[in-house]
C-alpha positions in Angstrom: -0.1 13.1 0.1 -1.7 11.7 -3.1 -1.3 8.1 -4.1 -0.6 8.0 -7.8 0.0 4.3 -8.3 0.0 1.0 -6.3 2.1 -1.7 -7.7 1.2 -5.2 -6.5 4.5 -6.9 -7.5 4.0 -10.0 -5.4 1.3 -9.7 -2.8 -1.7 -11.9 -1.9 -3.3 -13.1 -5.1 -1.5 -10.6 -7.3 1.6 -10.7 -9.4 2.8 -7.6 -11.3 -0.6 -5.7 -11.1 -0.6 -1.9 -11.2 -3.5 0.2 -10.0 -3.3 3.8 -11.3 -5.1 6.7 -9.6 -5.5 9.2 -12.3 -3.7 12.4 -11.6 -6.3 14.7 -13.1 -9.0 13.4 -10.8 -9.3 14.0 -7.1 -11.6 12.8 -4.4 -12.9 9.3 -3.6 -11.8 6.2 -5.4 -14.0 3.1 -5.1 -12.7 -0.3 -6.0 -15.4 -2.9 -6.6 -15.6 -6.4 -7.9 -17.0 -9.8 -7.2 -16.2 -12.0 -4.3 -12.6 -13.2 -4.1 -11.5 -10.6 -6.7 -8.8 -9.2 -4.4 -10.4 -6.0 -3.2 -9.5 -6.6 0.5 -6.0 -7.8 -0.5 -5.5 -4.6 -2.5 -6.6 -2.5 0.5 -4.2 -4.4 2.8 -1.5 -3.9 0.2 -2.0 -0.1 0.3 -1.9 0.0 4.1 1.2 -2.4 4.2 3.0 -0.3 1.6 2.6 2.8 3.7 3.2 1.3 7.2 5.0 -2.0 6.7 3.9 -5.6 6.2 3.0 -7.2 9.6 5.1 -10.1 10.8 2.0 -12.3 10.7 0.3 -11.7 7.4 -2.3 -13.7 5.5 -1.0 -12.4 2.2 1.9 -14.8 1.6 -0.1 -17.6 0.2 0.8 -17.3 -3.5 4.2 -15.8 -3.0 6.4 -16.7 0.0 6.7 -14.2 2.8 10.3 -13.4 1.8 9.1 -12.6 -1.8 6.3 -10.2 -0.8 6.7 -6.8 -2.6 4.4 -3.8 -2.9 5.4 -0.7 -4.8 3.9 2.7 -4.9 4.3 6.2 -6.3 3.2 9.1 -4.1 3.2 12.8 -4.4 3.2 15.7 -1.9 1.1 18.8 -2.3 4.1 20.7 -3.6 4.5 18.2 -6.5 7.4 16.3 -5.0 7.0 12.7 -6.2 8.7 9.5 -4.9 8.5 5.9 -5.7 9.2 3.1 -3.1 9.0 -0.6 -2.8 8.1 -2.3 0.5 9.2 -5.8 1.3 8.3 -8.1 4.2 11.0 -8.2 6.9 12.1 -6.9 10.2 14.5 -4.2 9.0 15.3 -2.4 5.8 11.8 -3.0 4.5 11.5 0.2 2.6 13.4 0.4 -0.7 13.9 2.9 -3.5 12.3 2.0 -6.8 15.6 0.5 -7.9 15.9 -1.7 -4.8 18.2 0.2 -2.4 17.2 0.3 1.2 16.2 3.6 2.8 15.1 4.4 6.3 11.4 3.9 7.1 11.1 7.6 8.0 11.5 8.5 4.3 7.7 8.1 4.2 7.1 10.3 7.2 6.6 13.6 5.3 4.1 11.9 3.1 2.0 10.4 6.0 1.6 13.8 7.7 1.2 12.2 11.2 -1.5 9.7 10.1 -0.9 6.5 12.0 -1.7 3.0 10.7 -4.9 2.8 12.8 -6.0 6.2 11.8 -5.4 5.4 8.1 -7.4 2.2 8.2 -10.2 3.9 10.2 -10.5 7.0 8.0 -9.3 5.9 4.5 -9.2 2.2 4.3 -12.8 1.2 5.0 -13.6 -2.4 4.1 -16.9 -4.2 4.3 -16.4 -5.3 7.9 -15.8 -1.7 8.9 -18.9 -0.6 7.1 -21.0 -3.2 8.9 -19.5 -2.2 12.3 -20.4 1.4 11.6 
């Protein structure tokens, strides 16, 4: 799976912010910035987009929990591309780009068996994880 775009529609400190991961590049992307710039929030958004927004989240401070939305565009190795939106809730949290609910397992082929814990350990390394080693 390749992440092509992360759309922070309403999440944490973000409103209508898009992060594009250039298709012609591959490898490691590093997001950097000053304190309180939203780096950790963006990392949580990526994880929550793929796996669901936890019931207890600290990212509903600017937008109410019922308004939280994260979008993304992802691509399989064969070039198949899909766009989804994730909302906070207990069921029907994964939506098509035009807002129709789909089953959470629609993302399964893209995740290739990578669990949330494995994703955060291997791909979503934040400062605290670096310090812990």
